[in-house]
C-alpha positions, -999 to +999 in steps of 0.1 A: +000+000+000+012+036-007+021+052+026+012+086+038+048+096+038+052+087+001+020+107-007+034+137+011+066+134-008+047+133-041+029+165-033+062+181-024+077+168-056+049+182-077+053+216-061+090+216-065+087+206-102+065+236-109+087+260-090+118+247-108+104+253-143+119+281-163+104+272-196+073+290-209+040+277-194+020+255-217-010+232-214-003+195-217-031+170-224-023+137-241-043+106-250-031+070-252-023+060-287-053+043-303-077+050-275-113+057-283-145+052-263-168+024-275-187+036-306-221+025-290-214+047-260-221+017-237-198+026-209-197+040-174-172+066-161-169+073-124-152+104-109-138+098-074-138+127-049-112+152-060-080+151-040-077+187-030-052+204-006-049+241+001-026+258+026-004+288+033+033+290+025+054+303+053+086+324+051+108+293+050+088+277+023+070+251+045+033+247+037+007+247+065-026+230+055-058+250+060-088+228+065-114+256+058-097+266+025-094+229+015-131+221+022-142+252+003-120+243-027-130+207-027-167+216-028-162+243-055-142+220-077-166+191-074-196+214-083-177+228-113-167+193-125-204+183-125-213+215-144-185+210-169-194+173-174-229+184-183-216+209-209-193+182-224-221+156-223-195+134-208-219+114-186-198+111-156-209+096-123-195+111-092-186+088-062-174+105-030-161+074-012-163+036-011-167+015+020-147-012+038-120-030+018-129-011-013-122+022+004-086+009+012-082-001-024-093+033-036-069+051-012-040+029-025-047+035-062-055+072-057-020+076-042-005+054-070-022+076-096-005+106-080+029+088-083+023+079-119+011+115-127+043+129-113+062+107-138+039+117-167+043+153-157+081+151-157+085+130-189+056+143-210+046+178-199+080+191-189+098+173-217+124+152-199+116+125-224+123+088-218+133+068-249+108+041-239+079+067-238+083+079-274+083+066-309+097+076-343+072+086-369+084+088-405+079+122-422+054+118-451+057+153-464+092+148-478+105+180-462+124+163-434+149+135-437+146+124-401+115+109-385+097+129-359+098+118-322+063+115-308+056+112-270+035+083-259+012+081-229+024+046-219+018+043-182-004+019-162-016+015-126-017-023-130-044-049-134-054-045-097-075-016-108-100-042-118-110-043-081-125-008-085-143-020-116-159-047-095-168-022-068-183+005-090-194-014-121-176+013-141-154+009-171-133+040-165-123+062-135-113+098-136-089+111-109-085+148-101-057+163-080-050+199-071-025+213-046-024+251-038-003+270-013-007+308-010+022+328+004+015+344+037+025+380+046+060+370+056+066+350+024+053+378+002+076+403+021+106+380+014+096+379-022+095+417-024+129+420-007+144+395-032+130+415-061+144+448-047+178+431-045+178+429-083+181+467-084+216+465-068+226+433-087+219+408-060+188+389-071+172+364-047+142+348-063+116+338-038+085+322-052+053+329-034+028+301-038+025+266-053-002+257-077-004+222-092-034+205-109-039+175-131-066+151-141-064+116-156-087+089-170-079+052-162-093+021-179-103+000-149-100-034-167-063-029-175-052-001-152-039+018-183-039+056-181-057+066-213-058+104-209-038+129-188-040+166-186-022+193-167-013+230-173+019+246-163-001+279-160-028+263-138-049+291-125-080+301-107-083+303-069-104+272-061-115+287-028-137+309-049-165+298-072-152+317-102-116+305-096-128+269-093-146+273-127-113+284-143-094+256-127-118+229-138-119+242-174-082+239-175-083+204-160-110+191-184-094+206-215-088+179-241-111+154-224-117+126-249-153+128-260-173+101-277-178+103-314-209+124-321-204+148-292-185+180-291-176+206-266-207+228-263-184+258-255-187+283-228 
Protein backbone atom coordinates (compact mmCIF):
# COMPACT_ATOMS: atom_id res chain seq x y z
CA UNK A 1 0.00 0.00 0.00
CA UNK A 2 1.16 3.56 -0.69
CA UNK A 3 2.14 5.18 2.61
CA UNK A 4 1.15 8.64 3.80
CA UNK A 5 4.82 9.56 3.83
CA UNK A 6 5.16 8.71 0.15
CA UNK A 7 2.03 10.66 -0.68
CA UNK A 8 3.37 13.73 1.13
CA UNK A 9 6.58 13.37 -0.81
CA UNK A 10 4.69 13.25 -4.09
CA UNK A 11 2.90 16.49 -3.25
CA UNK A 12 6.21 18.13 -2.41
CA UNK A 13 7.75 16.81 -5.64
CA UNK A 14 4.89 18.16 -7.71
CA UNK A 15 5.25 21.58 -6.11
CA UNK A 16 9.01 21.56 -6.51
CA UNK A 17 8.70 20.58 -10.17
CA UNK A 18 6.50 23.55 -10.91
CA UNK A 19 8.68 25.97 -8.98
CA UNK A 20 11.78 24.74 -10.81
CA UNK A 21 10.39 25.33 -14.27
CA UNK A 22 11.93 28.12 -16.27
CA UNK A 23 10.35 27.19 -19.61
CA UNK A 24 7.27 29.00 -20.92
CA UNK A 25 4.03 27.72 -19.43
CA UNK A 26 1.98 25.47 -21.66
CA UNK A 27 -0.99 23.17 -21.40
CA UNK A 28 -0.32 19.46 -21.68
CA UNK A 29 -3.09 17.00 -22.45
CA UNK A 30 -2.27 13.68 -24.05
CA UNK A 31 -4.33 10.61 -25.00
CA UNK A 32 -3.06 7.04 -25.16
CA UNK A 33 -2.30 6.00 -28.72
CA UNK A 34 -5.27 4.31 -30.35
CA UNK A 35 -7.67 5.02 -27.50
CA UNK A 36 -11.31 5.74 -28.33
CA UNK A 37 -14.46 5.20 -26.35
CA UNK A 38 -16.81 2.42 -27.50
CA UNK A 39 -18.73 3.56 -30.57
CA UNK A 40 -22.06 2.52 -29.04
CA UNK A 41 -21.41 4.68 -25.97
CA UNK A 42 -22.08 1.70 -23.72
CA UNK A 43 -19.76 2.60 -20.87
CA UNK A 44 -19.65 4.05 -17.38
CA UNK A 45 -17.16 6.61 -16.07
CA UNK A 46 -16.85 7.32 -12.36
CA UNK A 47 -15.16 10.36 -10.86
CA UNK A 48 -13.84 9.82 -7.37
CA UNK A 49 -13.77 12.66 -4.85
CA UNK A 50 -11.20 15.22 -6.05
CA UNK A 51 -7.99 15.08 -4.04
CA UNK A 52 -7.68 18.72 -2.97
CA UNK A 53 -5.23 20.41 -0.65
CA UNK A 54 -4.95 24.14 0.10
CA UNK A 55 -2.64 25.80 2.59
CA UNK A 56 -0.42 28.78 3.32
CA UNK A 57 3.28 28.95 2.50
CA UNK A 58 5.45 30.30 5.30
CA UNK A 59 8.61 32.38 5.11
CA UNK A 60 10.84 29.30 5.05
CA UNK A 61 8.81 27.66 2.31
CA UNK A 62 6.96 25.14 4.47
CA UNK A 63 3.25 24.71 3.74
CA UNK A 64 0.69 24.75 6.53
CA UNK A 65 -2.59 23.04 5.51
CA UNK A 66 -5.79 25.02 5.96
CA UNK A 67 -8.84 22.81 6.53
CA UNK A 68 -11.38 25.57 5.83
CA UNK A 69 -9.74 26.56 2.54
CA UNK A 70 -9.40 22.92 1.53
CA UNK A 71 -13.05 22.10 2.17
CA UNK A 72 -14.22 25.18 0.25
CA UNK A 73 -11.96 24.34 -2.68
CA UNK A 74 -13.02 20.68 -2.74
CA UNK A 75 -16.71 21.64 -2.78
CA UNK A 76 -16.24 24.26 -5.51
CA UNK A 77 -14.15 21.97 -7.71
CA UNK A 78 -16.63 19.11 -7.44
CA UNK A 79 -19.56 21.41 -8.28
CA UNK A 80 -17.74 22.81 -11.30
CA UNK A 81 -16.72 19.33 -12.46
CA UNK A 82 -20.39 18.35 -12.45
CA UNK A 83 -21.28 21.48 -14.43
CA UNK A 84 -18.46 20.96 -16.92
CA UNK A 85 -19.36 17.32 -17.42
CA UNK A 86 -22.90 18.38 -18.33
CA UNK A 87 -21.55 20.88 -20.88
CA UNK A 88 -19.35 18.21 -22.43
CA UNK A 89 -22.14 15.61 -22.27
CA UNK A 90 -19.47 13.36 -20.77
CA UNK A 91 -21.94 11.38 -18.63
CA UNK A 92 -19.75 11.12 -15.56
CA UNK A 93 -20.94 9.55 -12.30
CA UNK A 94 -19.50 11.09 -9.16
CA UNK A 95 -18.59 8.83 -6.24
CA UNK A 96 -17.39 10.49 -3.04
CA UNK A 97 -16.06 7.44 -1.24
CA UNK A 98 -16.27 3.64 -1.11
CA UNK A 99 -16.69 1.51 1.99
CA UNK A 100 -14.72 -1.17 3.78
CA UNK A 101 -11.99 -2.96 1.83
CA UNK A 102 -12.93 -1.08 -1.33
CA UNK A 103 -12.15 2.20 0.44
CA UNK A 104 -8.63 0.93 1.20
CA UNK A 105 -8.17 -0.10 -2.42
CA UNK A 106 -9.28 3.34 -3.61
CA UNK A 107 -6.89 5.07 -1.20
CA UNK A 108 -4.02 2.94 -2.49
CA UNK A 109 -4.72 3.53 -6.15
CA UNK A 110 -5.46 7.23 -5.70
CA UNK A 111 -1.96 7.60 -4.24
CA UNK A 112 -0.50 5.40 -7.00
CA UNK A 113 -2.16 7.60 -9.60
CA UNK A 114 -0.46 10.61 -8.04
CA UNK A 115 2.91 8.83 -8.27
CA UNK A 116 2.33 7.93 -11.91
CA UNK A 117 1.10 11.46 -12.65
CA UNK A 118 4.34 12.87 -11.28
CA UNK A 119 6.21 10.71 -13.79
CA UNK A 120 3.92 11.69 -16.69
CA UNK A 121 4.31 15.35 -15.72
CA UNK A 122 8.10 15.08 -15.74
CA UNK A 123 8.52 13.02 -18.90
CA UNK A 124 5.63 14.28 -21.03
CA UNK A 125 4.61 17.76 -19.90
CA UNK A 126 8.00 19.12 -18.87
CA UNK A 127 9.77 17.26 -21.66
CA UNK A 128 12.41 15.17 -19.89
CA UNK A 129 11.56 12.46 -22.40
CA UNK A 130 12.26 8.78 -21.78
CA UNK A 131 13.29 6.78 -24.88
CA UNK A 132 10.79 4.09 -23.90
CA UNK A 133 7.95 6.65 -23.84
CA UNK A 134 8.31 7.93 -27.38
CA UNK A 135 8.26 6.56 -30.90
CA UNK A 136 9.67 7.59 -34.26
CA UNK A 137 7.17 8.56 -36.94
CA UNK A 138 8.39 8.83 -40.55
CA UNK A 139 7.86 12.19 -42.22
CA UNK A 140 5.45 11.76 -45.12
CA UNK A 141 5.72 15.33 -46.39
CA UNK A 142 9.19 14.83 -47.81
CA UNK A 143 10.46 18.01 -46.16
CA UNK A 144 12.43 16.31 -43.41
CA UNK A 145 14.91 13.49 -43.71
CA UNK A 146 14.62 12.41 -40.10
CA UNK A 147 11.51 10.87 -38.53
CA UNK A 148 9.70 12.87 -35.87
CA UNK A 149 9.77 11.84 -32.23
CA UNK A 150 6.28 11.53 -30.77
CA UNK A 151 5.63 11.23 -27.04
CA UNK A 152 3.48 8.32 -25.89
CA UNK A 153 1.19 8.06 -22.88
CA UNK A 154 2.35 4.58 -21.89
CA UNK A 155 1.76 4.30 -18.16
CA UNK A 156 -0.41 1.90 -16.18
CA UNK A 157 -1.58 1.52 -12.59
CA UNK A 158 -1.72 -2.26 -13.00
CA UNK A 159 -4.40 -4.91 -13.35
CA UNK A 160 -5.35 -4.55 -9.68
CA UNK A 161 -7.49 -1.58 -10.78
CA UNK A 162 -10.05 -4.20 -11.80
CA UNK A 163 -11.02 -4.30 -8.11
CA UNK A 164 -12.47 -0.81 -8.54
CA UNK A 165 -14.31 -1.98 -11.64
CA UNK A 166 -15.95 -4.70 -9.53
CA UNK A 167 -16.75 -2.22 -6.75
CA UNK A 168 -18.29 0.45 -8.98
CA UNK A 169 -19.43 -1.36 -12.12
CA UNK A 170 -17.58 1.31 -14.09
CA UNK A 171 -15.37 0.95 -17.14
CA UNK A 172 -13.26 4.05 -16.50
CA UNK A 173 -12.33 6.21 -13.53
CA UNK A 174 -11.27 9.83 -13.56
CA UNK A 175 -8.90 11.11 -10.90
CA UNK A 176 -8.47 14.81 -10.14
CA UNK A 177 -5.67 16.27 -8.02
CA UNK A 178 -5.01 19.89 -7.06
CA UNK A 179 -2.54 21.34 -4.59
CA UNK A 180 -2.36 25.05 -3.75
CA UNK A 181 -0.29 27.00 -1.26
CA UNK A 182 -0.68 30.76 -0.95
CA UNK A 183 2.22 32.80 0.38
CA UNK A 184 1.49 34.43 3.73
CA UNK A 185 2.49 38.00 4.56
CA UNK A 186 5.99 36.97 5.58
CA UNK A 187 6.57 34.97 2.41
CA UNK A 188 5.35 37.83 0.24
CA UNK A 189 7.60 40.26 2.10
CA UNK A 190 10.58 37.98 1.42
CA UNK A 191 9.61 37.90 -2.23
CA UNK A 192 9.48 41.70 -2.39
CA UNK A 193 12.89 42.02 -0.72
CA UNK A 194 14.36 39.52 -3.16
CA UNK A 195 13.04 41.49 -6.12
CA UNK A 196 14.37 44.75 -4.72
CA UNK A 197 17.78 43.14 -4.49
CA UNK A 198 17.82 42.90 -8.26
CA UNK A 199 18.12 46.69 -8.37
CA UNK A 200 21.58 46.45 -6.83
CA UNK A 201 22.59 43.35 -8.72
CA UNK A 202 21.89 40.79 -5.99
CA UNK A 203 18.79 38.91 -7.06
CA UNK A 204 17.23 36.39 -4.69
CA UNK A 205 14.19 34.84 -6.35
CA UNK A 206 11.57 33.81 -3.79
CA UNK A 207 8.48 32.15 -5.21
CA UNK A 208 5.29 32.92 -3.38
CA UNK A 209 2.82 30.11 -3.81
CA UNK A 210 2.50 26.62 -5.28
CA UNK A 211 -0.24 25.73 -7.73
CA UNK A 212 -0.45 22.23 -9.19
CA UNK A 213 -3.37 20.50 -10.89
CA UNK A 214 -3.89 17.48 -13.08
CA UNK A 215 -6.58 15.05 -14.12
CA UNK A 216 -6.42 11.61 -15.64
CA UNK A 217 -8.66 8.89 -17.00
CA UNK A 218 -7.89 5.25 -16.23
CA UNK A 219 -9.30 2.14 -17.89
CA UNK A 220 -10.28 -0.02 -14.92
CA UNK A 221 -10.03 -3.39 -16.67
CA UNK A 222 -6.34 -2.91 -17.50
CA UNK A 223 -5.25 -0.05 -15.25
CA UNK A 224 -3.95 1.84 -18.29
CA UNK A 225 -3.87 5.63 -18.11
CA UNK A 226 -5.71 6.58 -21.30
CA UNK A 227 -5.81 10.37 -20.90
CA UNK A 228 -3.85 12.85 -18.82
CA UNK A 229 -4.01 16.61 -18.60
CA UNK A 230 -2.23 19.34 -16.72
CA UNK A 231 -1.34 22.97 -17.31
CA UNK A 232 1.90 24.63 -16.28
CA UNK A 233 -0.08 27.86 -16.02
CA UNK A 234 -2.76 26.28 -13.84
CA UNK A 235 -4.88 29.14 -12.55
CA UNK A 236 -7.97 30.05 -10.67
CA UNK A 237 -8.29 30.26 -6.91
CA UNK A 238 -10.38 27.16 -6.11
CA UNK A 239 -11.46 28.69 -2.80
CA UNK A 240 -13.71 30.95 -4.88
CA UNK A 241 -16.46 29.77 -7.23
CA UNK A 242 -15.17 31.69 -10.24
CA UNK A 243 -11.63 30.53 -9.58
CA UNK A 244 -12.75 26.90 -9.33
CA UNK A 245 -14.55 27.29 -12.66
CA UNK A 246 -11.32 28.41 -14.33
CA UNK A 247 -9.38 25.58 -12.69
CA UNK A 248 -11.84 22.91 -13.83
CA UNK A 249 -11.95 24.23 -17.40
CA UNK A 250 -8.18 23.86 -17.54
CA UNK A 251 -8.27 20.38 -15.99
CA UNK A 252 -10.96 19.14 -18.40
CA UNK A 253 -9.36 20.63 -21.49
CA UNK A 254 -8.81 17.91 -24.08
CA UNK A 255 -11.08 15.37 -22.36
CA UNK A 256 -11.65 12.56 -24.92
CA UNK A 257 -15.28 12.81 -25.96
CA UNK A 258 -17.30 10.12 -27.66
CA UNK A 259 -17.83 10.33 -31.38
CA UNK A 260 -20.87 12.44 -32.12
CA UNK A 261 -20.40 14.75 -29.16
CA UNK A 262 -18.46 17.98 -29.14
CA UNK A 263 -17.64 20.63 -26.59
CA UNK A 264 -20.70 22.83 -26.27
CA UNK A 265 -18.41 25.75 -25.54
CA UNK A 266 -18.73 28.28 -22.78
